[in-house]
C-alpha positions as a printed Julia matrix, in Angstrom:
249×3 Matrix{Float64}:
  -1.62    4.15    8.07
   0.77    6.05    5.81
  -0.85    9.44    6.38
   0.45    9.53    9.97
   3.98    9.24    8.55
   3.32   12.36    6.47
   2.36   10.64    3.22
  -0.41   12.2     1.07
  -4.01   11.13    1.52
  -5.24    9.97   -1.9
  -8.87    9.56   -0.86
 -11.16   12.06   -2.55
 -10.24   14.5    -5.27
  -9.76   17.47   -2.98
  -7.19   15.8    -0.73
  -5.3    14.41   -3.7
  -5.29   17.74   -5.49
  -4.05   19.56   -2.38
  -1.07   17.2    -2.39
  -0.52   17.52   -6.15
  -1.74   20.9    -7.49
  -0.54   20.24  -11.09
  -3.04   17.4   -11.36
  -5.81   19.69  -10.13
  -5.02   22.01  -13.03
  -5.28   19.04  -15.39
  -8.48   17.84  -13.72
  -6.98   14.36  -13.14
  -7.79   12.44   -9.97
  -5.93    9.52   -8.41
  -7.86    6.75  -10.15
  -7.37    8.41  -13.53
  -3.62    8.69  -12.99
  -3.24    5.19  -11.53
  -4.06    3.65  -14.91
  -1.56    1.49  -16.83
  -2.72    2.96  -20.14
  -0.77    6.16  -19.39
   2.53    4.24  -19.57
   1.8     3.48  -23.21
   0.02    6.71  -24.16
   1.94    9.3   -22.1
   4.89    7.73  -20.24
   6.17   11.12  -19.07
   2.9    11.72  -17.23
   2.8     8.18  -15.84
   6.38    8.15  -14.59
   6.01   11.68  -13.25
   3.32   10.4   -10.92
   4.92    7.1    -9.96
   8.49    8.4    -9.93
   7.53   11.13   -7.47
   5.78    8.61   -5.24
   8.77    6.24   -5.38
  11.13    8.97   -4.18
   8.63   10.13   -1.54
   8.2     6.65   -0.06
  11.95    6.1     0.01
  12.59    9.16    2.15
   9.6     8.76    4.51
  10.24    7.23    7.92
   7.46    5.02    9.34
   5.65    6.53   12.33
   5.89    5.0    15.85
   2.7     2.99   15.34
   4.69    0.54   13.23
   6.98   -0.1    16.21
   3.9    -0.88   18.33
   2.8    -3.5    15.81
   6.28   -4.97   15.81
   6.25   -5.33   19.59
   2.94   -7.18   19.38
   4.3    -9.38   16.57
   7.26  -10.38   18.73
   4.87  -11.66   21.42
   2.32  -13.41   19.21
   2.28  -14.92   15.71
   1.45  -12.14   13.25
   1.03  -11.46    9.56
   0.47   -8.23    7.62
  -2.06   -7.9     4.78
  -1.9    -4.5     3.09
  -3.19   -2.71    0.02
  -0.5    -0.04    0.45
   2.27   -0.16   -2.14
   4.69    2.09   -0.21
   6.84   -0.57    1.48
   6.51    1.12    4.88
   6.04   -2.14    6.79
   9.3    -3.54    5.42
  11.05   -0.21    6.03
   9.85   -0.4     9.65
  11.5    -3.8    10.04
   8.85   -6.37    9.18
  10.22   -9.36    7.27
   9.18   -9.21    3.58
   7.79  -12.73    3.73
   5.39  -11.62    6.51
   3.95   -8.69    4.48
   1.3    -9.67    1.92
   1.01   -6.79   -0.56
  -2.26   -7.45   -2.34
  -1.7    -4.59   -4.82
   2.04   -5.13   -5.27
   4.9    -2.75   -4.5
   6.2     0.45   -6.04
   9.69   -0.74   -5.1
   9.59   -3.39   -7.83
   9.32   -2.98  -11.6
   8.12   -5.07  -14.51
   8.13   -4.82  -18.29
   5.17   -2.93  -19.71
   5.03   -5.42  -22.58
   5.34   -8.48  -20.3
   8.28   -9.75  -22.35
   8.96  -12.55  -19.87
  11.86  -10.97  -17.99
   9.85  -10.95  -14.76
   9.94   -8.54  -11.83
  13.03   -6.77  -10.5
  13.85   -4.33   -7.66
  13.63   -0.59   -8.3
  16.52    0.09   -5.91
  18.7     1.84   -8.51
  15.89    3.69  -10.29
  15.99    7.49  -10.21
  13.38    9.44  -12.15
  13.85   13.19  -12.61
  10.57   15.06  -12.11
   9.61   18.58  -13.17
   7.81   19.66  -10.0
   5.82   22.35  -11.85
   4.26   19.92  -14.31
   4.74   16.65  -12.37
   6.1    15.09  -15.55
   9.18   12.9   -15.81
  12.03   14.44  -17.77
  15.04   12.58  -19.08
  15.52    8.81  -19.37
  12.73    6.57  -18.11
  13.19    3.13  -16.52
  13.65    0.36  -19.08
  13.26   -3.41  -18.98
  16.66   -5.16  -18.66
  15.35   -7.99  -20.83
  13.95   -6.34  -23.94
  14.81   -2.67  -23.45
  11.15   -1.67  -23.51
   9.52    0.72  -21.07
   9.25   -0.45  -17.45
   6.38    0.22  -15.06
   5.88   -0.36  -11.33
   4.78   -3.86  -10.41
   1.51   -2.58   -8.97
  -2.1    -3.56   -9.6
  -3.56   -0.38  -11.07
  -7.14    0.47  -12.01
  -8.35   -1.58  -14.98
  -5.02   -3.4   -15.0
  -4.81   -6.6   -17.02
  -1.02   -6.56  -17.19
   0.15   -6.76  -13.58
   2.88   -9.36  -13.06
   2.27  -10.59   -9.51
   5.34  -12.84   -9.37
   6.98  -10.81   -6.62
   3.82  -10.42   -4.53
   2.45  -13.96   -4.91
   4.65  -15.87   -2.4
   3.84  -13.56    0.53
   0.15  -13.57   -0.42
   0.14  -17.38   -0.38
   1.97  -17.36    2.93
  -0.78  -15.08    4.28
  -3.46  -17.53    3.14
  -1.59  -20.42    4.78
  -1.05  -18.39    7.97
  -4.77  -17.63    8.23
  -5.66  -21.28    7.73
  -3.32  -22.2    10.59
  -4.53  -19.52   13.03
  -8.12  -18.85   12.0
  -9.74  -20.17   15.18
  -7.93  -17.63   17.34
  -7.08  -14.73   15.08
  -7.51  -11.09   16.1
  -7.47   -8.41   13.39
  -6.27   -4.84   13.75
  -7.34   -2.96   10.62
  -5.81    0.47    9.99
  -7.28    3.06    7.66
  -8.82    0.69    5.12
 -11.63    2.45    3.26
 -14.77    1.34    1.47
 -13.95    2.74   -1.99
 -11.58   -0.22   -2.5
 -12.82   -2.65    0.15
 -10.24   -5.41   -0.36
  -8.69   -5.06    3.09
 -12.01   -4.51    4.89
 -13.46   -7.69    3.4
 -10.37   -9.68    4.31
 -10.51   -8.32    7.87
 -14.16   -9.24    8.31
 -13.7   -12.73    6.87
 -10.54  -13.41    8.86
 -12.19  -12.38   12.14
 -15.6   -13.95   11.44
 -15.03  -16.91   13.77
 -13.9   -14.79   16.72
 -15.44  -11.36   16.22
 -12.07   -9.96   17.27
 -11.82   -7.05   14.83
 -10.57   -3.57   15.75
 -11.24   -1.17   12.87
  -9.23    2.05   13.28
 -10.44    4.56   10.71
 -10.89    8.32   10.95
 -13.69    8.48    8.37
 -15.26    5.01    8.14
 -14.96    3.1    11.44
 -18.28    1.27   11.16
 -18.28   -2.52   11.47
 -21.27   -3.56    9.38
 -21.69   -7.11   10.61
 -21.59   -5.94   14.24
 -18.77   -8.25   15.27
 -15.94   -5.96   16.2
 -15.06   -2.48   17.42
 -14.76    0.64   15.3
 -12.54    3.5    16.49
 -12.83    6.85   14.64
  -9.26    8.01   15.22
  -5.82    8.12   13.55
  -3.63    5.03   13.42
  -0.49    6.13   15.26
  -2.17    7.66   18.31
  -4.69    4.82   18.64
  -2.05    2.1    18.43
  -0.06    3.89   21.14
  -3.16    4.13   23.37
  -4.03    0.44   22.9
  -0.43   -0.54   23.59
  -0.42    1.5    26.81
  -3.66   -0.14   27.93
  -2.24   -3.6    27.21
   0.84   -2.86   29.26
  -1.34   -1.83   32.21
  -3.5    -4.96   32.0
């Protein structure tokens, strides 16, 4: 979904390294960088990666496919379940309480040491990045409670320290929404892969009673249980085509 807005594609080492050549030189892939241990062992490396992404997501405008989803959501009850941490749905105008972020959000921070301060917005955070090394230089974000190092409130790989306090209410609202609408729900899944199948599993379970699943995925459009439609195409163009067909019907 984010790739059509111009955001990097993190799937596969080659695509990730094309977006971030310094990491190719270090031989580090996405899953190795998205590890909370780096905040303790090498905070300059960790905040170089996440600080760059934070600034990138802030300045990226959502593509027109988000507006299509909003038009549909104005006509029918809708809820968003996403593993993206970029905040693009909220930036496009979706209410935060209607966006369940199962992996958290880069736009919120937490204490690395879990001192008890909780989760706070990253609105005022600016991290200076050396673009040649992709390392943070200068002051790093600190916890307002204890003064210790801060980290994004994101579920990373092998992460036992994620504070989900900010994400939990919308995730519970999503569960309640599904319980209320399960008998008639239709699922439009956009770009969810199999390497981390959280969204794909949720889509298949949510649409199990109706079989109304549209899986839009350039690389992996297959619907394994056979109840649904797979479309091997990009998100923005496909949403526009579906919307046009709905308007004609």
